[in-house]
N, C-alpha and C positions, 0 to 999 in steps of 0.2 A: 504494500500500500504506500503510495506517495502522497505527501501532503500537498495542499494547494500551492504552497510557496516553492514546490519542486524539491524540497529536501526529503531524504529518506529517513524514517524513524530509526533510532539506534538504541541499544540497551544502555543501562546505567554505567556498566563497566567500560564500554566503548566511549561513552560520553565523557567520563572522568579521564580516561586515557587521552582523549583528544584535547581536553582542557589542559592537562599536564604538558602535553607536547606544545600546544598553541601558545601557552603562557610561559614556557620554559621553566616550569616549577621544578624544584628538586625535592621530591618526597622520598623518604626512605622506602626501600623495597620491602622491608619487614618492619613490624612495629604496630603502630596504632591502626585501628580499623577505620573504615569509612565513617561509621557513626561517631567514633571518638574524635575524628578530625573534621567533621562536617563544617563547622564554622570557619575553619582555616581554608578548606577546599572551596566552599561556595558561600562566602560571606554575604553576597547580595541576595542569596536565597535562604540563609539560615533563619531569618525571622519569619519566613513564610512557609517553608517546607522542612519537614523533619525526616531524617534518614532513620528508618525503624528496622530495617533488616536487609 
């Protein structure tokens, strides 16, 4: 399924990976989980969206 804006939907893992690459973030390969690091990973979303699992 393709959205109206032409972009293909992607899973959360792929989206986070794309953000890490796009923004040249340096996250440890092991350590904190997505839920533990949510505010650091997506500060613009943290007040609106909660990573629960």
